[in-house]
C-alpha positions, 0 to 999 in steps of 0.5 A: 527490574528486580529477578531471583538471585542464583545461587552460588555454583548454579550460574553457568548451569542457569543462565545457559539453561535460561539462554536454551529457553529462549529467556534472553531477556532475563538473562541480560538483565542477569549479566548486566547485574553482573558486569556492574559487579565485575566489569571486565568478565570476559564470559558476561560479556560474551553472553551478553553479546550473543544474547544481544545479536539473537534479540537482534540488537545488533548496535549493543551486540557490536559494543559488546564484542567491541569490548571484548576485543580490547580485553583480549586482543588475541581472540579474533573470533571477537573481531569477526563477531564485533565487524559481523554485528556491525554489519547487521546494524548497517554501520558498513565502514565500520564493518569495514574497518574492524575486518582490516584489523584480523590478520589470522590466516584462519580466517580468511574465508570467513572475512572475505565472505563478510566483505562480499556481504558488505560490498552487496549492501553498499550496491558495490555489486562489481567487487561483491562478484569478484569477492564471492568468486573467491570463495572456496571451492566447495562452499555451498553459499558461493550459489546462493550468493551468486543469485543473490547478485544476479537478482540485484542486477535485474537478472531474476531468471537466472536468479531464480534457477541457482535458489532452486537448484540450491533447494534441490541440493539443500531441501527446505529453507526458508530463506531459499523459498523466500528467495525463490518468491521475491523472484517470481514477485518481480517476474509478475508470476504471482501466483507461483509467488504466492505458493512459495509464500504458502509453504514458508507460512504453512512450514511456520505453523506446523514447525513453530506454533509458539510464534503464534502465525494466522493470529487475528492479532488487530485490536488485540492485547497479545504476547509479543515473540520478540524479534528473536533469530529464530523468527528471522531464520524462519522468514516469516516476517518477509514472507507476509510482507511479500504476500501484502505486496501481491495482494496489495497490488491487486487492489484486494485490502482485507486479503493485504490486511490479513497479510499483515495481521496473520504476522507472529505478533510484534509490539510497534517499536519492535516492528522492521522498517517494510512492516511499518511501512506496509501499515503506513500503506493500509491505513491510509484511508483510516488514519492519513496524518499517523500514515505520513508520521510512520512514511516520514519517519522511516525516512530519518531510519538506516535502512528505510525499504527503497519505496518508502521515499517514492511512496511518500510524495506520491501520497503527498501529491495524491491528496494535493499537499504539494508543499509539503511534496517538494519540502520532502524531494528538497530536504532529501536530494541525497535520496533522489538519486538512489531511491528515484527512478528518472520515470518516477522523478520526471512524473513527481515533478510534473506533479507538483508543477501543478501548483504553479502551473497548470499548462506547463504540468499538461506539458510534462504529462505529455512528454512522459507519456509520448516517451512511454509509447515506444515501449509500448508500440514494441511490446505490443508488436512483440505480443502479436508476433508471438500469436502469430508463432503460437509460441506461449511462453514468448507472448507470456514474457511479452504480455509481463512486460506490457503489464509493467510498462502499462502501470508506468503509462496509465498514472501519466495519461489519468493526472493529465487527463484530469486537467482537462476534466477540472477544466470542463474542457471534455471536447479535448479530454474526447481528443487526449482519450482517442489519441492514447486509445491504441495503447490502453485497448483492455484497460478498466481504467482508461474504459472508465474515464472515457465512460465519464467523458462521453456522459459529460458530454451527454453521449449517453448511447456511446457511455452505455457502451463503456459502462456495460462491458465493466459492470457486466464483466464482474457479475461474470466473474462473481465479483462484488457488485459493489466494488465498482464504483457508485458512480459509474453504476449511477451513471449507466442507470441515467443514460439507460434512463435517457434512452428510454430503457428504464427496466435495464435501469431498475433491472440494475438498481435492484440487484445493486440494493440486494448486494446492500442488504447481504452486506449490510455490516458496512455503510453503502452508498451505492443506492444512495448515490443513483438514486441522488444523480438519477433526481439531480438529473429530473431537477435538471430537466424540469421534472421536479417532483420525480426528481425530489422523489429520488432526492428522498428516496435517496436519503432511507435511512438516514443513519445510513446513507448521510455524509459529507458528500451524499449531503452536499448533492441532495442540498444542493438538489433542494435549494434548486427547485427551492428557487424554482418555487420562490420565483414561481416556475415550479409547483409541487404538491403538498404531500411532497413537500411533506414527505420533505420536510419529514426527510429534514427532521429525519437528516436534523436526528442523523447529521449531527454529527457529521460537517458538511465541510471538508476540511482535508485529511489531516485536520482533525474532523471533531466538530468545533462549529455547530453551524457546520453540521448536516443537522443545522443545514438540514433545520434552515432548508426545513424553515425555506420549505416551511416559509415558502409554502407559506407556514 
């Protein structure tokens, strides 16, 4: 790329002026050209190394400082800069090797500090602590580094206090505020974490408007701010990623997505590993293949977020790609011991075992769940004791511990329960829920699945007793009714119908319909699914006319309600009624049949691009066979209806 020549005598002032204006890419091009002319120019190499370091290109910075140490071995500063660049490039053995060559007494303290940082990143915490103790007595970094060591060892409360003490001495420093937020996050104090994150973002918006914090960049072409040292010092990227983690954990996906789009804009190749990891998680529903590719790519990078390995394996198992999960485990055995806890390894092993032996997997899940119950019993006793002693602080700590244990326990028992559900063993499943019930008195997930089980056993009154409080809680907290799963609302309506409480069912259905109208920009299936479930129920109870009327109503309007799942249950119900009519077991009025024909014609119009087969999330959704579309099957069904009617 060409650049404007610099006049003789103006070279130094021009270069330093461009650096002052943060025009690093231009400076680097000029210096690279200068080094082609004079390869051993110390000034050019030194400035180029500085520019690479400032733009976070540590590998190239290390190359520059390596050459400088060879050209001027008497300048030990270059050796230190070389080691720092290697450290930031995560090339720890090379950095240690360079440090060992520095014998300048003036640099002892800098060498010790860098050596302690390397030991910290290598997880050699005991030696890192020994080196930190060798810092000068008045070194302000001592307290911060001890806090980092406490954090790494899981002593979040002690680390938090050290970080807070440092901020009281030095005032606002973005890195320290981020560290405080991180401690609160790991202690489960998300509100406090959000408070410090908010301060970081507020400071970034106020002090660095050029970074474009808070701009909505998704789907827009905007200028990248790059990976400058300034961006790193603001801790904005780290703060936004931590905000994402909190919102994602709270299942507030829209707000989590906003946390990523609020970041200073960068191109995809400039993204740090944590941001790339979080983008993969938030876009799973939109592009699963791309999310898998990003997580796989991260595994080949150094470093990558510690959660990457477990998340990739869990996602493969979630979508039942057990072969791929097993392959990743086999190919990355060295990562297993470092990044998977014993609990996570056992859980993944049980998930993958389902492919070869469901019974064996069931027993493995049972063993994991039983192991978790010991810790749950202890912490539940702590909570009860704290309540009796009126000790709110102890109660809060115990409840946070309980919530963390439940995050492990619930996925295990739900996966175990799914095995019985898939087998249709509802009585065994009910016994399983009863067995685990004492540990999950407040879990909405647990209550919802108990309700589903009782519904399948036709215990409608008991089932409604579990569904109703869940829906009432959402309404009382002014949350979105549509955030509740459609099948839960539909099943509750059926329960009320079967209990001759139709007025409650109608009232709830009207509330759902109103909520859908108010969020018309999204494709909503709640009302459709409610009508489908009720229609299927009436058809199964031989009230075919009313059942088909509900099915027809479920598909209104077709452009909003038609989908692969809704069509599957629609055609199944219609075929069942047509079979009964063909056997002359059921008689339908002509006006109902004509309405059905018109509905099927509407399905033909809106179902041309809707497949009838779920090929799996990693398979292209492009339709290649017109016979596997809703439109084709709707036409076949219409022909059957006309034939049965005698046309």
